[in-house]
C-alpha positions as CSV (number, residue, x, y, z in Angstrom):
1,M,18.8,-4.4,-14.0
2,P,21.6,-4.4,-16.5
3,G,25.0,-4.0,-14.9
4,T,25.8,-2.7,-11.5
5,I,23.9,0.3,-10.3
6,S,25.0,2.6,-7.6
7,T,23.2,5.9,-7.9
8,L,21.9,8.4,-5.4
9,L,18.4,9.8,-6.2
10,Q,16.7,12.6,-4.2
11,A,12.9,12.9,-4.0
12,V,11.1,15.8,-2.4
13,D,7.8,14.0,-1.9
14,L,5.8,10.9,-2.7
15,C,4.9,12.1,-6.1
16,D,8.6,12.6,-6.9
17,L,9.5,9.2,-5.6
18,R,6.7,7.7,-7.7
19,N,8.1,9.4,-10.8
20,Q,11.6,8.2,-10.0
21,I,10.5,4.6,-9.5
22,Q,8.6,4.7,-12.8
23,K,11.7,6.1,-14.6
24,A,13.9,3.4,-13.0
25,L,11.6,0.6,-14.1
26,C,11.6,2.0,-17.6
27,E,15.3,2.5,-17.8
28,F,16.1,-0.9,-16.3
29,N,13.9,-2.5,-18.9
30,F,14.7,-0.2,-21.9
31,L,11.2,1.3,-22.1
32,E,10.2,4.9,-22.9
33,P,9.2,6.7,-19.7
34,G,5.6,7.8,-19.7
35,A,4.7,5.6,-22.7
36,F,2.9,2.9,-20.6
37,P,0.3,2.9,-17.8
38,F,1.7,3.1,-14.3
39,T,-0.5,2.1,-11.3
40,E,0.0,1.8,-7.6
41,R,-1.7,0.1,-4.7
42,V,-1.3,0.7,-1.0
43,L,-0.3,-2.5,0.9
44,T,-1.7,-3.1,4.3
45,K,-0.9,-5.5,7.1
46,Q,-3.4,-6.0,9.9
47,G,-5.3,-2.9,8.6
48,E,-2.3,-0.6,8.7
49,A,-0.6,0.8,5.6
50,C,2.9,-0.8,5.3
51,G,3.9,-0.1,1.7
52,I,3.0,0.7,-1.9
53,M,3.2,-1.6,-4.9
54,F,4.0,0.2,-8.1
55,C,3.3,-1.6,-11.4
56,L,4.4,-0.5,-14.9
57,H,2.1,-2.1,-17.5
58,G,4.5,-2.5,-20.5
59,P,4.1,-3.9,-24.0
60,R,2.6,-7.4,-24.6
61,S,1.0,-7.5,-21.2
62,V,4.4,-7.3,-19.4
63,K,4.1,-6.1,-15.8
64,L,7.2,-4.7,-14.0
65,T,6.8,-4.0,-10.3
66,A,8.5,-2.2,-7.5
67,I,7.4,-2.4,-3.8
68,W,8.2,0.3,-1.3
69,E,8.2,-1.3,2.1
70,T,7.8,1.6,4.6
71,V,8.9,-0.3,7.7
72,S,12.4,-0.9,6.3
73,N,12.3,2.1,4.0
74,S,13.4,0.1,1.0
75,V,12.1,-0.3,-2.6
76,L,12.5,-3.7,-4.3
77,F,12.4,-3.9,-8.1
78,Y,11.1,-7.0,-9.9
79,D,11.1,-8.0,-13.5
80,S,8.2,-9.5,-15.5
81,T,9.0,-13.0,-14.2
82,G,9.0,-12.0,-10.5
83,Q,12.7,-12.1,-10.1
84,R,14.2,-9.2,-8.1
85,Q,16.2,-6.8,-10.3
86,G,17.4,-4.5,-7.6
87,K,16.9,-2.7,-4.3
88,A,16.6,0.9,-3.4
89,E,17.3,2.1,0.2
90,V,15.0,5.0,1.1
91,D,16.4,7.4,3.8
92,L,13.7,9.6,5.2
93,N,14.7,12.7,7.1
94,Y,11.7,12.1,9.5
95,Q,8.7,9.8,9.6
96,T,5.9,10.3,7.1
97,D,2.7,8.7,6.1
98,L,2.2,7.3,2.6
99,T,0.7,10.6,1.4
100,G,3.3,12.9,3.1
101,S,5.6,15.3,1.3
102,D,8.8,14.9,3.3
103,Q,12.2,15.0,1.7
104,L,13.5,11.6,0.7
105,N,17.0,10.2,-0.3
106,V,17.0,7.1,-2.4
107,E,20.1,5.1,-3.1
108,L,19.8,2.4,-5.7
109,T,22.0,-0.7,-5.5
110,A,22.0,-3.9,-7.5
111,A,20.4,-7.0,-6.0
112,H,22.7,-9.6,-4.7
């Protein structure tokens, strides 16, 4: 992510969080939001869902990813080389499953 980022984002449900992650990946990499395919895959550990991997398929086969780890409620952003670009802390008002519509607070901070 260019520069230091310290922004508070609010999401009302998983769809809103997904849109904000897509927007963040585009902004961090100077891409037009909505111009490129955006996919996601539920991550499991021992048969239980533990996160979601989001992937923005950019120009020239560039893939930018973000992983929401639900155990620690954080989103890690990665560039096309696999280096971490930043971290977002997700503050849930109460527990939810990966398809829930609970209110979320997301705070973006630059990676150390």
